[in-house]
Biopython code that builds the backbone (N, CA, C, O; Angstrom):
import numpy as np
from Bio.PDB.StructureBuilder import StructureBuilder

atoms = [
    (1, "UNK", "N", (72.984, 125.902, 119.391)),
    (1, "UNK", "CA", (73.026, 126.189, 117.976)),
    (1, "UNK", "C", (74.460, 126.329, 117.465)),
    (1, "UNK", "O", (74.691, 126.390, 116.257)),
    (2, "UNK", "N", (75.410, 126.378, 118.379)),
    (2, "UNK", "CA", (76.805, 126.498, 117.956)),
    (2, "UNK", "C", (77.257, 125.292, 117.130)),
    (2, "UNK", "O", (78.081, 125.436, 116.227)),
    (3, "UNK", "N", (76.730, 124.119, 117.430)),
    (3, "UNK", "CA", (77.170, 122.894, 116.745)),
    (3, "UNK", "C", (76.230, 122.469, 115.620)),
    (3, "UNK", "O", (76.490, 121.489, 114.922)),
    (4, "UNK", "N", (75.146, 123.207, 115.450)),
    (4, "UNK", "CA", (74.162, 122.890, 114.414)),
    (4, "UNK", "C", (74.635, 123.452, 113.071)),
    (4, "UNK", "O", (74.959, 124.636, 112.981)),
    (5, "UNK", "N", (74.680, 122.614, 112.023)),
    (5, "UNK", "CA", (75.050, 123.134, 110.698)),
    (5, "UNK", "C", (74.096, 124.253, 110.273)),
    (5, "UNK", "O", (72.910, 124.225, 110.602)),
    (6, "UNK", "N", (74.613, 125.217, 109.556)),
    (6, "UNK", "CA", (73.790, 126.383, 109.230)),
    (6, "UNK", "C", (72.664, 126.076, 108.263)),
    (6, "UNK", "O", (71.715, 126.854, 108.158)),
    (7, "UNK", "N", (72.745, 124.959, 107.552)),
    (7, "UNK", "CA", (71.650, 124.621, 106.645)),
    (7, "UNK", "C", (70.540, 123.845, 107.349)),
    (7, "UNK", "O", (69.544, 123.480, 106.725)),
    (8, "UNK", "N", (70.708, 123.594, 108.641)),
    (8, "UNK", "CA", (69.651, 122.966, 109.440)),
    (8, "UNK", "C", (69.241, 123.987, 110.498)),
    (8, "UNK", "O", (70.008, 124.248, 111.426)),
    (9, "UNK", "N", (68.090, 124.550, 110.381)),
    (9, "UNK", "CA", (67.535, 125.475, 111.371)),
    (9, "UNK", "C", (68.516, 126.589, 111.757)),
    (9, "UNK", "O", (68.686, 126.880, 112.941)),
    (10, "UNK", "N", (69.145, 127.198, 110.787)),
    (10, "UNK", "CA", (70.008, 128.369, 110.998)),
    (10, "UNK", "C", (71.089, 128.163, 112.055)),
    (10, "UNK", "O", (71.286, 129.013, 112.923)),
    (11, "UNK", "N", (71.783, 127.037, 111.979)),
    (11, "UNK", "CA", (72.849, 126.758, 112.932)),
    (11, "UNK", "C", (74.084, 127.612, 112.719)),
    (11, "UNK", "O", (74.214, 128.309, 111.712)),
    (12, "UNK", "N", (74.984, 127.545, 113.683)),
    (12, "UNK", "CA", (76.199, 128.357, 113.655)),
    (12, "UNK", "C", (77.465, 127.568, 113.361)),
    (12, "UNK", "O", (78.536, 128.163, 113.244)),
    (13, "UNK", "N", (77.379, 126.247, 113.238)),
    (13, "UNK", "CA", (78.575, 125.428, 113.001)),
    (13, "UNK", "C", (79.281, 125.880, 111.733)),
    (13, "UNK", "O", (78.657, 126.055, 110.686)),
    (14, "UNK", "N", (80.590, 126.067, 111.843)),
    (14, "UNK", "CA", (81.381, 126.465, 110.697)),
    (14, "UNK", "C", (81.313, 127.943, 110.355)),
    (14, "UNK", "O", (81.951, 128.392, 109.403)),
    (15, "UNK", "N", (80.549, 128.698, 111.119)),
    (15, "UNK", "CA", (80.442, 130.137, 110.858)),
    (15, "UNK", "C", (81.414, 130.908, 111.738)),
    (15, "UNK", "O", (81.847, 130.420, 112.782)),
    (16, "UNK", "N", (81.745, 132.093, 111.315)),
    (16, "UNK", "CA", (82.601, 132.987, 112.093)),
    (16, "UNK", "C", (81.719, 133.689, 113.121)),
    (16, "UNK", "O", (81.207, 134.780, 112.872)),
    (17, "UNK", "N", (81.547, 133.051, 114.282)),
    (17, "UNK", "CA", (80.640, 133.618, 115.284)),
    (17, "UNK", "C", (81.141, 134.962, 115.796)),
    (17, "UNK", "O", (80.344, 135.856, 116.080)),
    (18, "UNK", "N", (82.438, 135.104, 115.913)),
    (18, "UNK", "CA", (82.981, 136.401, 116.359)),
    (18, "UNK", "C", (82.651, 137.486, 115.341)),
    (18, "UNK", "O", (82.351, 138.622, 115.708)),
    (19, "UNK", "N", (82.709, 137.132, 114.066)),
    (19, "UNK", "CA", (82.342, 138.076, 113.013)),
    (19, "UNK", "C", (80.870, 138.454, 113.060)),
    (19, "UNK", "O", (80.477, 139.519, 112.584)),
    (20, "UNK", "N", (80.061, 137.577, 113.635)),
    (20, "UNK", "CA", (78.632, 137.849, 113.804)),
    (20, "UNK", "C", (78.351, 138.613, 115.096)),
    (20, "UNK", "O", (77.208, 138.963, 115.391)),
    (21, "UNK", "N", (79.419, 138.867, 115.863)),
    (21, "UNK", "CA", (79.247, 139.584, 117.128)),
    (21, "UNK", "C", (78.855, 138.691, 118.287)),
    (21, "UNK", "O", (78.362, 139.171, 119.308)),
    (22, "UNK", "N", (79.072, 137.386, 118.134)),
    (22, "UNK", "CA", (78.724, 136.425, 119.181)),
    (22, "UNK", "C", (79.988, 135.879, 119.827)),
    (22, "UNK", "O", (81.032, 135.800, 119.181)),
    (23, "UNK", "N", (79.900, 135.501, 121.102)),
    (23, "UNK", "CA", (81.064, 134.879, 121.737)),
    (23, "UNK", "C", (81.233, 133.440, 121.249)),
    (23, "UNK", "O", (80.275, 132.818, 120.791)),
    (24, "UNK", "N", (82.448, 132.920, 121.349)),
    (24, "UNK", "CA", (82.695, 131.506, 121.047)),
    (24, "UNK", "C", (81.871, 130.652, 122.017)),
    (24, "UNK", "O", (81.493, 131.116, 123.093)),
    (25, "UNK", "N", (81.602, 129.419, 121.633)),
    (25, "UNK", "CA", (80.748, 128.539, 122.438)),
    (25, "UNK", "C", (81.256, 128.400, 123.871)),
    (25, "UNK", "O", (80.469, 128.523, 124.810)),
    (26, "UNK", "N", (82.535, 128.149, 124.059)),
    (26, "UNK", "CA", (83.074, 127.948, 125.403)),
    (26, "UNK", "C", (82.907, 129.199, 126.267)),
    (26, "UNK", "O", (82.544, 129.098, 127.440)),
    (27, "UNK", "N", (83.165, 130.359, 125.701)),
    (27, "UNK", "CA", (82.995, 131.608, 126.443)),
    (27, "UNK", "C", (81.529, 131.828, 126.792)),
    (27, "UNK", "O", (81.211, 132.261, 127.899)),
    (28, "UNK", "N", (80.642, 131.534, 125.859)),
    (28, "UNK", "CA", (79.204, 131.653, 126.111)),
    (28, "UNK", "C", (78.797, 130.762, 127.284)),
    (28, "UNK", "O", (78.067, 131.191, 128.177)),
    (29, "UNK", "N", (79.274, 129.523, 127.272)),
    (29, "UNK", "CA", (78.957, 128.580, 128.338)),
    (29, "UNK", "C", (79.518, 129.058, 129.673)),
    (29, "UNK", "O", (78.832, 128.981, 130.692)),
    (30, "UNK", "N", (80.746, 129.548, 129.679)),
    (30, "UNK", "CA", (81.347, 130.062, 130.915)),
    (30, "UNK", "C", (80.544, 131.231, 131.476)),
    (30, "UNK", "O", (80.297, 131.295, 132.681)),
    (31, "UNK", "N", (80.141, 132.141, 130.621)),
    (31, "UNK", "CA", (79.345, 133.297, 131.068)),
    (31, "UNK", "C", (77.981, 132.862, 131.587)),
    (31, "UNK", "O", (77.492, 133.386, 132.588)),
    (32, "UNK", "N", (77.377, 131.905, 130.904)),
    (32, "UNK", "CA", (76.085, 131.380, 131.351)),
    (32, "UNK", "C", (76.210, 130.803, 132.757)),
    (32, "UNK", "O", (75.405, 131.112, 133.636)),
    (33, "UNK", "N", (77.208, 129.974, 132.962)),
    (33, "UNK", "CA", (77.412, 129.356, 134.272)),
    (33, "UNK", "C", (77.701, 130.407, 135.335)),
    (33, "UNK", "O", (77.194, 130.315, 136.453)),
    (34, "UNK", "N", (78.508, 131.398, 134.996)),
    (34, "UNK", "CA", (78.834, 132.458, 135.942)),
    (34, "UNK", "C", (77.566, 133.210, 136.356)),
    (34, "UNK", "O", (77.350, 133.455, 137.542)),
    (35, "UNK", "N", (76.749, 133.567, 135.401)),
    (35, "UNK", "CA", (75.528, 134.324, 135.703)),
    (35, "UNK", "C", (74.511, 133.493, 136.472)),
    (35, "UNK", "O", (73.719, 134.036, 137.241)),
    (36, "UNK", "N", (74.528, 132.197, 136.272)),
    (36, "UNK", "CA", (73.619, 131.302, 136.996)),
    (36, "UNK", "C", (74.187, 130.851, 138.333)),
    (36, "UNK", "O", (73.496, 130.212, 139.126)),
    (37, "UNK", "N", (75.453, 131.188, 138.579)),
    (37, "UNK", "CA", (76.094, 130.764, 139.819)),
    (37, "UNK", "C", (76.437, 129.286, 139.821)),
    (37, "UNK", "O", (76.497, 128.663, 140.882)),
    (38, "UNK", "N", (76.661, 128.723, 138.655)),
    (38, "UNK", "CA", (76.997, 127.306, 138.529)),
    (38, "UNK", "C", (78.507, 127.143, 138.445)),
    (38, "UNK", "O", (79.184, 127.968, 137.832)),
    (39, "UNK", "N", (79.044, 126.086, 139.055)),
    (39, "UNK", "CA", (80.491, 125.867, 138.973)),
    (39, "UNK", "C", (80.938, 125.413, 137.580)),
    (39, "UNK", "O", (82.125, 125.484, 137.260)),
    (40, "UNK", "N", (80.041, 124.967, 136.787)),
    (40, "UNK", "CA", (80.322, 124.473, 135.442)),
    (40, "UNK", "C", (79.137, 123.659, 134.967)),
    (40, "UNK", "O", (78.118, 123.581, 135.653)),
    (41, "UNK", "N", (79.261, 123.065, 133.819)),
    (41, "UNK", "CA", (78.187, 122.245, 133.273)),
    (41, "UNK", "C", (78.809, 120.976, 132.700)),
    (41, "UNK", "O", (79.026, 120.874, 131.492)),
    (42, "UNK", "N", (79.096, 120.000, 133.581)),
    (42, "UNK", "CA", (79.819, 118.805, 133.139)),
    (42, "UNK", "C", (79.074, 117.952, 132.110)),
    (42, "UNK", "O", (79.701, 117.179, 131.385)),
    (43, "UNK", "N", (77.769, 118.079, 132.036)),
    (43, "UNK", "CA", (76.994, 117.254, 131.101)),
    (43, "UNK", "C", (76.496, 118.072, 129.908)),
    (43, "UNK", "O", (75.478, 117.739, 129.300)),
    (44, "UNK", "N", (77.209, 119.125, 129.586)),
    (44, "UNK", "CA", (76.795, 120.022, 128.503)),
    (44, "UNK", "C", (76.607, 119.277, 127.181)),
    (44, "UNK", "O", (75.653, 119.548, 126.452)),
    (45, "UNK", "N", (77.502, 118.347, 126.865)),
    (45, "UNK", "CA", (77.375, 117.598, 125.609)),
    (45, "UNK", "C", (76.065, 116.818, 125.554)),
    (45, "UNK", "O", (75.469, 116.678, 124.487)),
    (46, "UNK", "N", (75.618, 116.314, 126.695)),
    (46, "UNK", "CA", (74.327, 115.623, 126.774)),
    (46, "UNK", "C", (73.198, 116.595, 126.426)),
    (46, "UNK", "O", (72.292, 116.254, 125.665)),
    (47, "UNK", "N", (73.254, 117.804, 126.984)),
    (47, "UNK", "CA", (72.204, 118.787, 126.723)),
    (47, "UNK", "C", (72.167, 119.180, 125.248)),
    (47, "UNK", "O", (71.093, 119.397, 124.687)),
    (48, "UNK", "N", (73.330, 119.271, 124.628)),
    (48, "UNK", "CA", (73.386, 119.571, 123.191)),
    (48, "UNK", "C", (72.716, 118.437, 122.410)),
    (48, "UNK", "O", (71.919, 118.691, 121.507)),
    (49, "UNK", "N", (73.039, 117.192, 122.758)),
    (49, "UNK", "CA", (72.423, 116.039, 122.087)),
    (49, "UNK", "C", (70.911, 116.055, 122.274)),
    (49, "UNK", "O", (70.162, 115.829, 121.323)),
    (50, "UNK", "N", (70.461, 116.322, 123.494)),
    (50, "UNK", "CA", (69.028, 116.378, 123.777)),
    (50, "UNK", "C", (68.358, 117.447, 122.914)),
    (50, "UNK", "O", (67.288, 117.216, 122.350)),
    (51, "UNK", "N", (68.989, 118.612, 122.814)),
    (51, "UNK", "CA", (68.430, 119.682, 121.989)),
    (51, "UNK", "C", (68.326, 119.287, 120.527)),
    (51, "UNK", "O", (67.343, 119.608, 119.859)),
    (52, "UNK", "N", (69.348, 118.584, 120.026)),
    (52, "UNK", "CA", (69.308, 118.117, 118.639)),
    (52, "UNK", "C", (68.175, 117.113, 118.436)),
    (52, "UNK", "O", (67.454, 117.189, 117.441)),
    (53, "UNK", "N", (68.013, 116.171, 119.373)),
    (53, "UNK", "CA", (66.930, 115.191, 119.254)),
    (53, "UNK", "C", (65.571, 115.889, 119.315)),
    (53, "UNK", "O", (64.640, 115.511, 118.605)),
    (54, "UNK", "N", (65.465, 116.901, 120.159)),
    (54, "UNK", "CA", (64.208, 117.645, 120.282)),
    (54, "UNK", "C", (63.847, 118.299, 118.945)),
    (54, "UNK", "O", (62.710, 118.188, 118.486)),
    (55, "UNK", "N", (64.800, 118.969, 118.331)),
    (55, "UNK", "CA", (64.530, 119.622, 117.047)),
    (55, "UNK", "C", (64.271, 118.580, 115.963)),
    (55, "UNK", "O", (63.437, 118.802, 115.085)),
    (56, "UNK", "N", (64.974, 117.444, 116.011)),
    (56, "UNK", "CA", (64.724, 116.364, 115.044)),
    (56, "UNK", "C", (63.290, 115.857, 115.174)),
    (56, "UNK", "O", (62.634, 115.579, 114.170)),
    (57, "UNK", "N", (62.804, 115.736, 116.410)),
    (57, "UNK", "CA", (61.421, 115.288, 116.621)),
    (57, "UNK", "C", (60.434, 116.302, 116.039)),
    (57, "UNK", "O", (59.419, 115.920, 115.458)),
    (58, "UNK", "N", (60.729, 117.572, 116.195)),
    (58, "UNK", "CA", (59.875, 118.609, 115.613)),
    (58, "UNK", "C", (59.871, 118.492, 114.089)),
    (58, "UNK", "O", (58.815, 118.580, 113.462)),
    (59, "UNK", "N", (61.050, 118.294, 113.492)),
    (59, "UNK", "CA", (61.125, 118.140, 112.034)),
    (59, "UNK", "C", (60.367, 116.895, 111.571)),
    (59, "UNK", "O", (59.762, 116.896, 110.499)),
    (60, "UNK", "N", (60.402, 115.842, 112.374)),
    (60, "UNK", "CA", (59.654, 114.627, 112.034)),
    (60, "UNK", "C", (58.157, 114.917, 112.026)),
    (60, "UNK", "O", (57.428, 114.432, 111.160)),
    (61, "UNK", "N", (57.707, 115.704, 112.987)),
    (61, "UNK", "CA", (56.300, 116.099, 113.011)),
    (61, "UNK", "C", (55.929, 116.931, 111.795)),
    (61, "UNK", "O", (54.849, 116.766, 111.229)),
    (62, "UNK", "N", (56.819, 117.817, 111.398)),
    (62, "UNK", "CA", (56.589, 118.624, 110.197)),
    (62, "UNK", "C", (56.509, 117.716, 108.977)),
    (62, "UNK", "O", (55.672, 117.920, 108.097)),
    (63, "UNK", "N", (57.387, 116.706, 108.926)),
    (63, "UNK", "CA", (57.366, 115.756, 107.808)),
    (63, "UNK", "C", (56.003, 115.070, 107.718)),
    (63, "UNK", "O", (55.460, 114.902, 106.627)),
    (64, "UNK", "N", (55.457, 114.680, 108.858)),
    (64, "UNK", "CA", (54.136, 114.054, 108.872)),
    (64, "UNK", "C", (53.066, 114.984, 108.328)),
    (64, "UNK", "O", (52.183, 114.556, 107.585)),
    (65, "UNK", "N", (53.144, 116.253, 108.697)),
    (65, "UNK", "CA", (52.164, 117.217, 108.193)),
    (65, "UNK", "C", (52.337, 117.449, 106.691)),
    (65, "UNK", "O", (51.355, 117.645, 105.976)),
    (66, "UNK", "N", (53.574, 117.428, 106.217)),
    (66, "UNK", "CA", (53.813, 117.564, 104.770)),
    (66, "UNK", "C", (53.172, 116.386, 104.042)),
    (66, "UNK", "O", (52.496, 116.575, 103.031)),
    (67, "UNK", "N", (53.380, 115.179, 104.549)),
    (67, "UNK", "CA", (52.825, 113.975, 103.921)),
    (67, "UNK", "C", (51.298, 114.023, 103.900)),
    (67, "UNK", "O", (50.674, 113.643, 102.909)),
    (68, "UNK", "N", (50.695, 114.494, 105.004)),
    (68, "UNK", "CA", (49.232, 114.571, 105.087)),
    (68, "UNK", "C", (48.656, 115.780, 104.354)),
    (68, "UNK", "O", (47.443, 115.879, 104.167)),
    (69, "UNK", "N", (49.528, 116.698, 103.942)),
    (69, "UNK", "CA", (49.059, 117.891, 103.244)),
    (69, "UNK", "C", (48.522, 118.964, 104.168)),
    (69, "UNK", "O", (47.769, 119.835, 103.732)),
    (70, "UNK", "N", (48.897, 118.918, 105.442)),
    (70, "UNK", "CA", (48.391, 119.896, 106.402)),
    (70, "UNK", "C", (49.468, 120.859, 106.902)),
    (70, "UNK", "O", (49.235, 121.603, 107.855)),
    (71, "UNK", "N", (50.637, 120.852, 106.274)),
    (71, "UNK", "CA", (51.723, 121.746, 106.702)),
    (71, "UNK", "C", (51.337, 123.192, 106.416)),
    (71, "UNK", "O", (50.828, 123.511, 105.341)),
    (72, "UNK", "N", (51.586, 124.059, 107.388)),
    (72, "UNK", "CA", (51.186, 125.459, 107.260)),
    (72, "UNK", "C", (52.258, 126.339, 106.627)),
    (72, "UNK", "O", (51.943, 127.397, 106.084)),
    (73, "UNK", "N", (53.503, 125.924, 106.687)),
    (73, "UNK", "CA", (54.608, 126.763, 106.227)),
    (73, "UNK", "C", (55.034, 126.417, 104.806)),
    (73, "UNK", "O", (55.015, 125.257, 104.396)),
    (74, "UNK", "N", (55.413, 127.442, 104.076)),
    (74, "UNK", "CA", (55.929, 127.230, 102.721)),
    (74, "UNK", "C", (57.282, 126.524, 102.753)),
    (74, "UNK", "O", (57.666, 125.879, 101.778)),
    (75, "UNK", "N", (58.004, 126.639, 103.863)),
    (75, "UNK", "CA", (59.312, 125.996, 104.004)),
    (75, "UNK", "C", (59.225, 124.601, 104.617)),
    (75, "UNK", "O", (60.257, 123.966, 104.838)),
    (76, "UNK", "N", (58.034, 124.118, 104.893)),
    (76, "UNK", "CA", (57.859, 122.851, 105.606)),
    (76, "UNK", "C", (58.540, 121.682, 104.902)),
    (76, "UNK", "O", (59.229, 120.895, 105.552)),
    (77, "UNK", "N", (58.367, 121.554, 103.614)),
    (77, "UNK", "CA", (58.954, 120.424, 102.880)),
    (77, "UNK", "C", (60.479, 120.455, 102.982)),
    (77, "UNK", "O", (61.108, 119.417, 103.187)),
    (78, "UNK", "N", (61.074, 121.636, 102.839)),
    (78, "UNK", "CA", (62.527, 121.756, 102.938)),
    (78, "UNK", "C", (63.001, 121.412, 104.350)),
    (78, "UNK", "O", (64.000, 120.712, 104.517)),
    (79, "UNK", "N", (62.294, 121.895, 105.353)),
    (79, "UNK", "CA", (62.671, 121.579, 106.742)),
    (79, "UNK", "C", (62.556, 120.077, 106.997)),
    (79, "UNK", "O", (63.442, 119.475, 107.602)),
    (80, "UNK", "N", (61.469, 119.484, 106.536)),
    (80, "UNK", "CA", (61.220, 118.060, 106.780)),
    (80, "UNK", "C", (62.292, 117.179, 106.151)),
    (80, "UNK", "O", (62.641, 116.142, 106.716)),
    (81, "UNK", "N", (62.811, 117.564, 105.015)),
    (81, "UNK", "CA", (63.827, 116.733, 104.359)),
    (81, "UNK", "C", (65.126, 116.708, 105.144)),
    (81, "UNK", "O", (65.967, 115.847, 104.885)),
    (82, "UNK", "N", (65.324, 117.608, 106.087)),
    (82, "UNK", "CA", (66.541, 117.651, 106.896)),
    (82, "UNK", "C", (66.457, 116.747, 108.126)),
    (82, "UNK", "O", (67.443, 116.583, 108.846)),
    (83, "UNK", "N", (65.279, 116.159, 108.369)),
    (83, "UNK", "CA", (65.102, 115.303, 109.546)),
    (83, "UNK", "C", (66.157, 114.206, 109.661)),
    (83, "UNK", "O", (66.763, 114.082, 110.725)),
    (84, "UNK", "N", (66.415, 113.392, 108.613)),
    (84, "UNK", "CA", (67.410, 112.322, 108.756)),
    (84, "UNK", "C", (68.808, 112.844, 109.095)),
    (84, "UNK", "O", (69.530, 112.232, 109.881)),
    (85, "UNK", "N", (69.180, 113.968, 108.502)),
    (85, "UNK", "CA", (70.499, 114.547, 108.790)),
    (85, "UNK", "C", (70.606, 114.964, 110.250)),
    (85, "UNK", "O", (71.614, 114.707, 110.909)),
    (86, "UNK", "N", (69.565, 115.603, 110.744)),
    (86, "UNK", "CA", (69.601, 116.067, 112.128)),
    (86, "UNK", "C", (69.515, 114.902, 113.101)),
    (86, "UNK", "O", (70.162, 114.933, 114.148)),
    (87, "UNK", "N", (68.739, 113.882, 112.785)),
    (87, "UNK", "CA", (68.674, 112.705, 113.656)),
    (87, "UNK", "C", (70.050, 112.043, 113.745)),
    (87, "UNK", "O", (70.466, 111.622, 114.825)),
    (88, "UNK", "N", (70.752, 111.951, 112.626)),
    (88, "UNK", "CA", (72.103, 111.373, 112.624)),
    (88, "UNK", "C", (73.065, 112.245, 113.421)),
    (88, "UNK", "O", (73.894, 111.727, 114.169)),
    (89, "UNK", "N", (72.966, 113.548, 113.271)),
    (89, "UNK", "CA", (73.815, 114.469, 114.024)),
    (89, "UNK", "C", (73.523, 114.365, 115.519)),
    (89, "UNK", "O", (74.441, 114.411, 116.337)),
    (90, "UNK", "N", (72.258, 114.226, 115.874)),
    (90, "UNK", "CA", (71.878, 114.079, 117.281)),
    (90, "UNK", "C", (72.493, 112.812, 117.866)),
    (90, "UNK", "O", (73.008, 112.826, 118.984)),
    (91, "UNK", "N", (72.438, 111.718, 117.112)),
    (91, "UNK", "CA", (73.028, 110.469, 117.604)),
    (91, "UNK", "C", (74.545, 110.599, 117.734)),
    (91, "UNK", "O", (75.130, 110.118, 118.705)),
    (92, "UNK", "N", (75.174, 111.243, 116.769)),
    (92, "UNK", "CA", (76.619, 111.474, 116.831)),
    (92, "UNK", "C", (76.978, 112.279, 118.087)),
    (92, "UNK", "O", (77.957, 111.976, 118.769)),
    (93, "UNK", "N", (76.184, 113.296, 118.379)),
    (93, "UNK", "CA", (76.417, 114.110, 119.574)),
    (93, "UNK", "C", (76.159, 113.287, 120.833)),
    (93, "UNK", "O", (76.872, 113.443, 121.824)),
    (94, "UNK", "N", (75.152, 112.414, 120.810)),
    (94, "UNK", "CA", (74.869, 111.554, 121.962)),
    (94, "UNK", "C", (76.044, 110.613, 122.223)),
    (94, "UNK", "O", (76.423, 110.396, 123.374)),
    (95, "UNK", "N", (76.613, 110.062, 121.173)),
    (95, "UNK", "CA", (77.791, 109.204, 121.329)),
    (95, "UNK", "C", (78.959, 109.997, 121.915)),
    (95, "UNK", "O", (79.692, 109.497, 122.767)),
    (96, "UNK", "N", (79.125, 111.230, 121.456)),
    (96, "UNK", "CA", (80.170, 112.107, 121.984)),
    (96, "UNK", "C", (79.944, 112.377, 123.476)),
    (96, "UNK", "O", (80.894, 112.541, 124.242)),
    (97, "UNK", "N", (78.667, 112.420, 123.871)),
    (97, "UNK", "CA", (78.313, 112.678, 125.271)),
    (97, "UNK", "C", (78.419, 111.424, 126.133)),
    (97, "UNK", "O", (78.289, 111.501, 127.355)),
    (98, "UNK", "N", (78.653, 110.267, 125.505)),
    (98, "UNK", "CA", (78.844, 109.042, 126.276)),
    (98, "UNK", "C", (77.801, 107.964, 126.077)),
    (98, "UNK", "O", (77.847, 106.938, 126.756)),
    (99, "UNK", "N", (76.860, 108.164, 125.165)),
    (99, "UNK", "CA", (75.854, 107.127, 124.900)),
    (99, "UNK", "C", (76.538, 105.886, 124.336)),
    (99, "UNK", "O", (77.574, 105.975, 123.677)),
    (100, "UNK", "N", (75.944, 104.737, 124.607)),
    (100, "UNK", "CA", (76.482, 103.472, 124.081)),
    (100, "UNK", "C", (75.399, 102.702, 123.382)),
    (100, "UNK", "O", (75.650, 101.611, 122.871)),
]
sb = StructureBuilder()
sb.init_structure("model")
sb.init_model(0)
sb.init_chain("A")
sb.init_seg("    ")
for serial, (resi, resn, name, xyz) in enumerate(atoms, 1):
    if name == "N":
        sb.init_residue(resn, " ", resi, " ")
    sb.init_atom(name, np.array(xyz, "f"), 0.0, 1.0, " ", f" {name:<3s}", serial, name[0])
structure = sb.get_structure()
């Protein structure tokens, strides 16, 4: 969520995470690896891209429910309209991770 814009699923990109009482992304990752006993996470950018695509797929499903009139949430239409933005962000992150 560190790289997710805040207007898409409450992301943290561009926010003062330290002001929110959260560690910076790199420190968070280092602590995670330390606690898991991992030497590092060389494919972290891939995992971020995968997470973005996963959430984009969920938003696409919400969009389908909005179109069919079966969406349960009052925020469904607003969430669904963010699908193209998140799909583009996911692809951008995938390219950053080495996709061709």
